[in-house]
Every structure is written in C-alpha cells, then in structure tokens.
C-alpha positions in Angstrom: -0.3 0.3 -0.1 2.8 2.4 0.6 4.6 1.8 -3.0 0.9 2.5 -4.5 0.4 5.1 -2.4 3.2 6.9 -3.7 2.7 5.8 -7.0 -0.3 7.3 -6.7 0.9 10.5 -4.6 3.6 10.9 -8.2 0.6 10.2 -10.3 -0.9 13.3 -8.7 1.6 15.4 -8.0 2.3 14.8 -12.0 -0.8 16.0 -12.7 -0.6 18.8 -10.5 2.4 20.0 -12.5 1.2 19.0 -15.9 -1.6 21.1 -15.4 0.0 24.6 -14.9 2.5 23.5 -17.2 -0.2 23.0 -20.3 -2.6 25.8 -19.2 0.9 28.1 -20.2 1.3 26.7 -22.8 -2.1 27.0 -24.4 -2.2 30.6 -22.5 1.5 31.1 -25.1 0.5 29.5 -28.1 1.0 26.0 -28.0 -2.7 24.4 -27.7 -4.9 23.7 -30.5 -6.5 27.2 -32.3 -3.7 29.5 -30.3 -1.8 30.7 -33.3 -3.9 34.0 -33.3 -3.9 34.6 -30.1 -3.7 38.5 -29.4 -4.3 39.2 -33.0 -6.6 42.3 -31.4 -4.6 43.8 -29.5 -1.9 43.9 -32.0 -4.3 45.3 -34.5 -4.6 48.1 -31.5 -1.3 48.4 -31.0 0.3 48.6 -34.8 -2.5 51.2 -35.8 -1.8 53.1 -32.7 1.5 53.1 -33.6 0.7 54.0 -37.3 -1.4 56.8 -36.5 0.1 59.5 -38.0 2.0 57.6 -40.8 -1.3 55.4 -41.9 -3.5 58.6 -41.6 -0.3 60.7 -43.5 -0.3 58.3 -46.7 -3.9 58.0 -47.5 -4.1 62.0 -47.0 -1.7 62.0 -49.1 -3.4 60.0 -51.9 -6.2 62.0 -51.5 -4.8 64.9 -51.9 -3.6 64.2 -55.5 -6.8 63.3 -56.4 -8.2 66.6 -55.2 -4.9 68.4 -57.1 -5.7 66.7 -60.2 -9.3 67.4 -60.3 -8.5 71.4 -59.6 -5.4 71.8 -62.0 -6.7 70.1 -64.7 -9.4 72.6 -65.6 -6.3 75.2 -65.8 -4.0 74.0 -67.5 -6.4 72.6 -70.3 -9.6 75.3 -69.7 -11.4 74.0 -73.2 -11.7 71.6 -75.2 -9.7 72.4 -77.9 -7.1 73.0 -74.7 -7.1 68.6 -74.0 -7.2 68.1 -77.2 -4.0 69.4 -77.6 -2.5 68.2 -75.2 -3.5 64.1 -75.7 0.0 63.7 -77.7 1.7 64.2 -74.2 -0.5 60.8 -73.3 -0.7 58.4 -76.6 2.8 58.3 -78.0 5.1 55.4 -77.4 6.5 57.2 -74.3 4.0 58.9 -72.9 2.2 55.6 -72.0 5.7 54.3 -71.0 5.3 56.9 -68.4 1.2 56.7 -67.9 -0.3 53.9 -69.1 -2.8 51.8 -71.5 -4.3 55.3 -72.8 -7.9 55.0 -73.2 -10.2 56.6 -73.8 -7.7 59.5 -75.4 -9.8 59.6 -78.3 -12.3 61.4 -77.0 -10.8 63.3 -74.5 -12.7 64.6 -70.8 -11.0 65.4 -67.6 -12.5 62.4 -65.8 -10.7 60.3 -68.6 -7.5 62.2 -68.3 -7.3 61.8 -64.8 -7.8 58.0 -65.3 -5.1 57.8 -67.8 -2.4 59.9 -67.0 -2.9 60.7 -63.3 -4.5 57.2 -61.4 -1.9 54.7 -62.2 0.2 56.6 -60.0 -1.9 55.9 -57.6 -1.9 52.1 -58.3 2.3 53.0 -57.3 2.0 54.6 -54.4 -0.2 52.2 -52.8 2.1 49.8 -53.4 4.6 51.4 -52.2 2.9 52.5 -49.2 1.7 48.1 -48.4 5.5 47.3 -49.1 6.9 49.9 -46.0 3.8 49.2 -43.8 4.1 45.3 -44.0 8.2 45.0 -44.1 8.3 47.8 -41.2 5.2 45.6 -38.6 6.9 42.0 -39.5 10.5 41.8 -40.6 11.6 45.1 -38.8 9.7 43.9 -35.5 11.7 40.3 -35.7 15.7 41.6 -36.6 15.5 44.6 -33.7 14.4 42.1 -31.2 10.9 44.1 -30.3 8.6 40.6 -32.2 10.3 38.2 -29.4 8.9 40.4 -26.0 5.6 40.6 -27.6 5.6 36.7 -28.3 6.9 36.3 -24.8 2.6 37.4 -23.8 0.0 36.0 -25.1 0.1 35.9 -28.7 0.1 33.0 -31.2 3.2 32.2 -33.4 0.7 33.7 -36.5 -0.5 36.3 -35.2 2.3 39.7 -35.7 1.1 38.8 -39.6 -2.5 38.4 -39.7 -2.5 41.5 -37.2 -0.3 43.7 -39.9 -2.8 42.3 -43.3 -5.6 43.6 -41.4 -4.6 46.8 -40.6 -3.3 46.8 -44.5 -6.7 45.9 -45.0 -8.1 48.5 -43.1 -5.8 51.9 -45.2 -5.9 50.0 -48.1 -10.1 50.3 -47.8 -9.7 53.6 -46.0 -8.0 55.0 -49.5 -10.5 53.6 -51.5 -12.9 55.6 -49.5 -11.2 58.3 -50.2 -10.1 58.6 -53.6 -13.6 57.2 -54.3 -15.4 59.9 -52.8 -13.1 63.0 -53.5 -13.4 61.9 -56.5 -16.5 61.9 -57.2 -16.7 65.3 -55.0 -14.6 67.2 -57.9 -17.4 66.2 -60.3 -16.3 62.8 -61.9 -18.8 59.4 -62.4 -19.4 57.4 -59.6 -18.7 54.2 -61.4 -15.1 55.3 -62.2 -14.6 56.7 -59.7 -15.3 53.3 -57.3 -13.1 51.8 -60.0 -9.9 53.8 -59.3 -10.6 53.8 -55.4 -10.3 49.8 -55.4 -7.6 49.6 -57.7 -5.7 51.6 -55.8 -7.6 49.4 -53.0 -6.0 46.1 -54.8 -3.2 46.8 -55.5 -1.7 48.3 -52.5 -2.8 44.3 -50.7 -1.1 42.8 -54.0 2.2 44.0 -52.9 0.8 43.7 -49.2 0.9 39.9 -49.6 3.8 39.8 -52.0 5.8 41.9 -48.9 4.5 39.4 -46.5 6.2 36.6 -48.5 9.4 38.6 -49.2 9.5 39.7 -45.0 9.8 35.3 -44.8 12.2 35.1 -47.1 15.3 37.2 -45.9 16.0 37.9 -41.8 16.5 42.2 -43.4 14.0 44.1 -43.6 16.1 46.6 -46.6 16.4 43.0 -47.6 12.8 42.4 -47.8 11.2 45.7 -48.7 14.4 45.5 -51.8 12.7 42.5 -52.6 9.4 43.4 -52.7 10.6 46.8 -53.9 12.2 44.6 -57.2 8.8 43.1 -57.8 7.2 46.5 -57.5 9.8 47.5 -60.6 9.6 44.9 -62.6 6.1 45.2 -62.4 6.2 49.0 -64.0 9.0 47.6 -66.5 6.8 45.5 -67.7 3.3 47.7 -67.6 4.8 50.6 -70.1 6.9 48.2 -72.9 3.2 46.8 -72.3 1.7 49.7 -72.9 3.9 51.2 -75.7 3.8 48.6 -77.7 -0.1 49.7 -78.2 -2.4 51.9 -77.0 -5.2 49.9 -75.1 -2.0 47.8 -74.1 -0.9 44.3 -75.0 0.0 41.2 -73.7 2.6 41.9 -72.0 0.6 44.7 -70.4 -1.3 42.1 -68.4 2.5 40.4 -66.7 2.2 43.4 -65.0 0.2 43.8 -61.5 0.0 47.5 -62.0 -1.4 47.2 -65.7 -4.6 45.1 -64.6 -6.2 48.1 -62.3 -5.4 50.8 -65.4 -7.2 48.2 -67.5 -10.7 48.7 -66.0 -10.3 51.6 -68.5 -12.3 53.9 -65.8 -14.5 56.4 -67.0 -14.5 54.9 -70.6 -15.8 50.8 -70.6 -16.1 50.7 -66.5 -14.7 46.9 -66.3 -14.4 45.3 -62.6 -13.0 41.8 -64.2 -9.5 42.7 -64.3 -9.7 43.5 -60.9 -9.9 39.7 -60.1 -6.6 38.8 -60.8 -5.3 41.7 -58.3 -7.4 39.8 -55.5 -6.1 36.4 -56.8 -2.4 37.7 -56.2 -3.3 38.4 -52.6 -4.7 36.0 -51.5 -2.1 33.1 -52.5 0.6 35.8 -51.2 -1.3 36.3 -48.5 -1.4 33.1 -48.0 2.4 31.7 -48.7 2.8 34.0 -46.0 1.5 31.6 -43.2 3.1 28.5 -45.2 6.2 30.0 -45.2 6.7 31.7 -41.6 5.5 28.0 -40.4 8.2 26.7 -41.9 11.0 28.8 -40.9 12.1 29.7 -37.6 11.5 32.8 -35.3 14.0 35.4 -36.0 15.5 33.3 -39.2 14.8 33.4 -42.0 14.2 31.2 -45.9 16.9 32.4 -47.4 20.2 32.5 -45.7 22.0 35.1 -44.8 25.5 35.0 -46.6 28.2 34.9 -44.9 30.9 37.9 -44.9 34.2 37.1 -45.7 36.8 35.7 -42.7 38.8 39.1 -43.3 37.6 42.1 -44.2 39.1 44.6 -47.0 41.4 47.4 -46.1 39.2 49.9 -46.8 36.8 49.1 -44.0 39.3 50.2 -41.1 39.0 53.6 -41.9 35.8 55.8 -41.6 35.2 57.0 -45.4 35.4 52.5 -45.9 33.6 51.4 -43.5 30.4 55.0 -44.8 31.0 53.2 -48.5 29.9 50.0 -47.6 27.2 50.7 -45.3 25.7 53.3 -48.1 26.3 51.6 -51.3 22.6 49.8 -51.2 21.2 52.8 -51.3 23.5 54.6 -54.2 23.1 51.8 -56.2 18.8 51.1 -55.9 18.4 55.6 -55.5 21.0 56.0 -58.5 19.8 53.3 -60.8 16.5 54.2 -61.2 16.9 57.8 -61.0 19.0 57.4 -64.0 17.0 55.3 -66.3 13.9 58.1 -65.0 16.2 60.3 -66.1 17.0 59.0 -69.7 13.1 58.1 -70.1 12.5 61.8 -69.5 15.8 62.5 -71.8 14.1 60.5 -75.0 10.6 62.3 -74.5 12.1 65.6 -75.3 10.5 65.2 -79.5 7.2 64.3 -77.6 7.3 67.5 -76.0 9.2 69.5 -79.9 6.1 67.3 -81.4 3.2 69.0 -79.0 4.3 71.6 -78.7 2.3 73.9 -81.2 -1.3 73.4 -79.6 0.3 72.9 -76.1 -1.6 75.0 -73.8 -1.5 78.5 -72.6 -0.9 76.9 -69.0 1.8 73.5 -69.6 3.4 76.6 -72.6 4.5 79.1 -69.4 5.2 75.8 -67.2 7.9 75.3 -69.3 9.2 78.5 -70.2 7.0 80.3 -72.6 10.3 82.4 -74.1 11.9 78.3 -75.8 10.1 75.1 -74.4 13.4 72.8 -74.9 15.2 75.7 -72.9 12.6 75.4 -69.7 12.1 71.4 -70.2 15.9 71.0 -69.4 15.6 73.8 -66.9 12.2 71.6 -65.3 15.1 68.5 -65.9 17.3 69.6 -63.5 15.2 70.7 -60.8 13.0 67.6 -60.9 16.7 65.2 -60.7 17.9 67.6 -58.1 14.8 66.7 -56.5 14.4 62.9 -56.5 18.5 62.9 -55.8 17.7 65.2 -52.4 14.9 62.2 -51.5 18.1 60.2 -51.5 20.3 62.1 -49.6 16.9 61.9 -47.0 17.1 57.9 -46.8 20.8 57.3 -46.6 21.5 59.8 -44.2 18.4 58.6 -41.8 21.7 55.4 -41.6 22.7 57.1 -39.3 20.1 57.2 -36.5 19.6 53.4 -37.5 23.1 52.7 -37.0 22.8 54.6 -34.0 20.0 53.2 -32.4 20.8 49.2 -33.3 24.7 49.9 -30.9 26.3 49.1 -34.2 27.8 52.6 -33.7 28.7 52.3 -30.0 31.2 49.6 -31.5 32.8 52.4 -33.9 32.8 54.6 -31.2 34.7 52.5 -29.5 38.1 52.4 -31.4 40.1 54.9 -32.1 37.7 56.8 -34.1 36.0 59.6 -33.1 32.9 60.6 -33.6 33.5 63.8 -36.3 35.0 60.7 -38.6 31.8 58.8 -38.2 29.8 60.9 -38.7 31.6 63.1 -41.0 32.6 59.9 -43.2 28.9 59.3 -43.7 28.0 62.8 -44.8 30.7 63.1 -47.4 29.9 60.2 -48.9 26.6 60.4 -49.1 27.0 63.8 -50.7 29.6 62.5 -53.6 27.1 60.2 -54.6 24.4 62.9 -54.8 26.5 64.2 -56.5 27.9 61.6 -59.1 24.1 61.0 -59.5 23.3 64.5 -60.8 26.6 64.1 -63.2 25.6 60.5 -64.5 22.1 60.9 -65.2 22.6 64.8 -66.4 25.0 63.2 -69.3 22.6 59.9 -69.7 19.9 62.4 -70.0 21.6 64.7 -72.3 22.7 62.2 -75.6 19.4 60.8 -74.8 17.3 64.0 -75.9 20.1 65.2 -78.4 19.6 61.8 -79.8 16.0 61.8 -80.4 15.8 65.5 -81.5 19.2 65.4 -83.4 20.1 68.8 -81.4 24.1 67.5 -80.3 24.1 71.8 -78.5 21.4 70.1 -76.0 23.8 67.9 -74.6 26.1 70.8 -72.5 22.6 72.8 -71.3 21.6 69.2 -69.6 24.6 68.7 -68.0 24.7 72.2 -66.9 21.5 71.7 -65.4 21.0 69.3 -63.3 25.1 70.2 -62.1 23.6 73.6 -61.2 20.7 72.2 -59.0 24.6 70.7 -56.6 23.4 73.5 -54.3 20.3 72.8 -53.3 20.4 68.8 -53.2 23.4 69.9 -50.7 21.8 72.3 -48.6 19.3 69.7 -47.7 22.0 67.4 -46.7 23.4 70.6 -43.9 20.1 70.8 -43.3 19.9 66.6 -42.1 23.3 66.7 -40.8 22.2 70.1 -38.1 19.3 68.3 -37.3 21.1 65.3 -36.4 23.7 66.7 -34.1 21.3 68.1 -32.4 17.6 66.8 -32.8 18.4 63.5 -34.4 14.7 62.4 -34.4 13.7 65.6 -36.4 16.1 64.6 -39.2 13.2 62.0 -41.5 9.9 64.1 -40.9 11.8 67.7 -41.5 14.2 66.2 -44.2 11.4 64.4 -46.1 9.3 67.9 -45.6 11.5 70.0 -46.9 11.9 67.4 -50.7 8.0 68.2 -50.4 8.4 71.9 -50.6 11.1 71.4 -53.2 8.6 69.4 -55.2 5.9 71.5 -54.6 7.8 75.0 -55.4 9.3 73.4 -58.6 6.3 71.7 -60.4 3.1 73.9 -59.5 4.2 77.3 -57.8 3.5 79.3 -60.8 0.0 77.3 -61.1 -0.8 77.5 -58.0 0.3 81.0 -57.6 2.7 80.6 -54.9 3.6 83.6 -52.3 6.9 84.4 -52.5 7.8 83.6 -48.7 6.9 80.0 -49.4 9.1 79.9 -52.8 12.3 81.0 -51.1 11.7 77.8 -48.7 12.7 76.0 -51.3 17.0 75.5 -51.9 16.2 75.0 -55.7 14.8 78.8 -56.3 17.7 81.0 -55.2 19.8 79.1 -58.1 19.6 79.7 -61.0 17.2 77.3 -63.8 19.9 76.4 -66.5 19.7 77.1 -69.7 16.5 79.8 -69.2 18.5 82.0 -66.4 22.4 82.5 -67.0 24.3 81.0 -64.4 24.9 83.6 -61.3 28.0 82.1 -59.4 27.5 84.5 -55.5 23.6 82.0 -55.5 25.7 78.7 -56.4 28.4 80.0 -53.7 26.1 81.2 -50.6 24.3 78.2 -51.0 27.3 75.8 -50.9 29.1 78.1 -48.2 25.5 77.9 -46.5 25.1 73.9 -46.7 28.5 73.5 -45.5 28.0 75.3 -42.1 24.6 73.7 -41.1 26.7 70.0 -41.9 29.6 72.2 -39.5 27.0 73.2 -36.9 25.2 69.4 -37.5 29.0 67.5 -36.6 29.6 70.3 -33.4 26.2 69.3 -31.9 27.2 65.6 -32.4 30.0 65.9 -30.5 27.7 67.7 -27.3 25.0 65.1 -27.1 24.0 62.0 -26.1 25.0 59.6 -27.7 
C-alpha cells in the first residue's frame, strides 16, 4: 500500500505539475487554435503606432486626387486645349509614363485623370503597403521587439495576421477617400469607384507580396528590396506593354500595375480586371503563412550569406565603412534616378511635337520663350528633387546605426564622432553629386539622340550640375538636425523634399507666395539654361550647406549617443 500510495502521489503530483504547464503552453500559443491569440490587441497596437503615418499616406492619396481634379481645368480650360495635350499621353513614351491611354480618342477631364494620373495612385499604394508590412513584420523581428511581444499571450501567426488586417483597413480607407474625392470633384461615380478599388486592391496585392518577402530574408531592407524589385519589374512590364500599343498589349497583363489600369474607368468601366489582384493578394498572404510555419522565429528561409573571413583594408577607415554601408542606397536610388532621367530625355521629341498646340498654361510651366530650354531646366530641377530624396533616405542610416548600437562599437575604437558622422555625410554628398552628373550625361545623350540637337548635351548637363548646391543644402539641414535633434531628421528632411517638389512643379500654377517659394533651396539658384548662371547664389547656398554640416557635427560631439 505504501508503494501504491507513493505511486498515486507521484501521479497526482505529476498531474498537478502538468496542469499549470499545459495551461501556460495554451496561453502562450502551443494549444490548438491559439496561433492567432492576441491578434485583436496587436491590431489596436499597430494602429496606435501608425496613427500618424497611415493617415498621412491616405491623406496624401486624397490630396493627389483633389489637386489633379483642380489643376486639369486650369491647364486645359477648353476642349481644344484638352485635345492638344492628348499626344503627350498617346505617344509611346507618354504611354510608358502613364498607361494604356484608353479613352483618349474622346478626351474628358475624368478620362485624363484615369489615363494619366490614376496609375500613380496604384504605384503609391503599392509602396505604402510594402513599407507597412515590412515595418510590422521583419523590422520587429530584426530589432527584437517581436520577441518581447511573443513572450506574452500571442500566437505564432498573430503579428502577420494583425499586419494584414491593418493593411486591409488602410487600403479600404484609401478606396473610400480616393473614390469619394473623385466623385466630389465631379467625376462619374462608377469610374471613381473603380479607381478607388484599383488603388486598394493593388495595395493589398503588394501587401501579400511583401508578407512573402518578409519570410525569405532576415533583414528588413532586403525584404523591402525584394518587394520593391517585384514592383520595379511590374512597372517595367506595364510600361513596355503599354508602349507597344494603345490600350496595352499582352505584356501589360503580366504586370499587377497593369490590371487596375485595364478596368478603363470612365471609358468601359470593366470590373473583371480586378480579379487577378484579388487572387494574387490571397495567394501571397496564404503563402506567407505557409512559409512562416516552416522557419524559426527570427530566422529566414534564405540563409544570410556569410561574409569573408577577413575584411578589406578599406573597411578599417571611416570613409570605407561608410561607403560600404551606403552602397545599397546609392545603387538603388541612383539606378532608378538615372533610368528615369534617360527616359525623360527621350521624351524631349514628344514635347517638341506637341508644342505648337500645347495649352498656354503648360507652355508657361516649361517657359514661354523656349519650350526645349524650359523643359531642360525642369528636368534638372526634377532630378535634383529626387536626389535630395536619396540624401534624406541615406542619412536616416546614421540614426539607424546609432539606435541599433553599431555606432557604439565603432566609436569604442580610436574613431572620433566627427570622423564617423563626417564620413557618412561625405559619402552621401559624393553619391548625390555622382547621381546628378551621371543622370545629366545620360539624359543629355537621350535628348540629343531623339532631337538631333547636339547642343543640348552641354545644356542638360549644366542644368543638372547647377542644382548641386540645393541638394547639398538638404544634406546640411539633415546633418544639423541629426547633430542636435536626431528624431526630427527624417520628418523635416522629407518635408523639405516635398516643399522642393511643390515649388518646382506647381509654384506658378498654384500662385504660391514668394516667402513660400524662397524656402526651397532650388528657388535661389539659376534655372539653367533658361536663366544665366549666377555665381553668387551658387556659392552662397554651397557655403551655407557647409556651415550647417559643421554646426551639426558640433552638436553630435556634444549630445549623448
């Protein structure tokens, strides 16, 4: 009896021990049906974290609709003016930029909006979702914050599910805002709804694609880069397909960006081209769950490539290390800007062909005295804005290196703060100048090739290099903020880029006041070749940029890392 009692006591003790253990396992996600535990809490948490970013994205899409709806009647007030702009959209180069040019045989303002501008809503929605999904999945695992969340009552798939739910909520709001504002502008309700749904479903498609790439790579930049690569290939396929023929070709249907455009809003109002977007979104999201079940938490399905056993000698110097860390941003942004610049250069002949009948408002935008010179000046300013965006993006890596503790490791060696931060600033500045130079050369060659005017080569290159001080001023502003108030570096930097874009493209159209125009660094520089080169503003802006960098480095020496 003693043995039995002992055995029974041991069994009772085991049962008593097992019960709380099983309870804990169930609570922490091991039990059946618990893989989604805590999803609702995470949805509320993610929405709380993105309370500024997501409304800004959705509001930006809405403002784009409002602006286009208000600007088109000013650019082309009459039907004759509207018909005169049609060649810009229907020529092959124009279709490459916009879309298949459906309905341009009988142009209206709403058809112009759908054919020329709605594709950019789809593109922006894709970018929004790539960043949203990557931010709430791979970034959280990479930084270790997801591990803290998993230590509470959450399931294996809770974070991914919450991310996709937040993406669905955001895209649904984007659909309502885009469609509602298009209807408020005076466009037909059915076509407006198609554009809104195309925006939302394109976003969900790339949310599913990003959910897959987040399982493939262990690093957030690589995951976002792979999703961005899919987006880039989609854009190229759509562009080549639409260039082949008005209305698109078979190649247009190979691109997710082409499906929403094929609904032909305000022309045919077709619903069925949206079905492939739904299919890809569902398949991508489902594949992400399957892939997540097959990998370890914090790991990836594609193993990170091991580095060399011995580092190169250049990595032993702050400039070499900065160049290595900034290489990806320079190559990615540089390649995109260079290709876009070359395409813009090839568009010069189309501008000349349409110049005779172009509405007066568009002639004023590019310069009433000489359309080619005005267009060249516009290209230089436009590329400068894109290069300034690269500068802001690249300099965010300083705050990222500091936040992840890698800057501490470097500064623990005989490397001063000024050397470390200054090396990054020097590399980014050199990369910006290189982007402007290479883009200017290739744009010049493209423009000269299509027009046969060799004199354009020097003018185009000068227009690009003449904007260098403005880009360096953006770098100086970011350096100043990073040295003293690092949290403001990204928001203020992007605000300056947005202001430059607004002043460059729409200052005359919106009749912006002089004080607002003067806030753009580009406003103080000569718009070559329309205006004569002014040495004093060129030097003043450059020197001011250098002073801002120096003050920023002084602040970085004083503040706590």
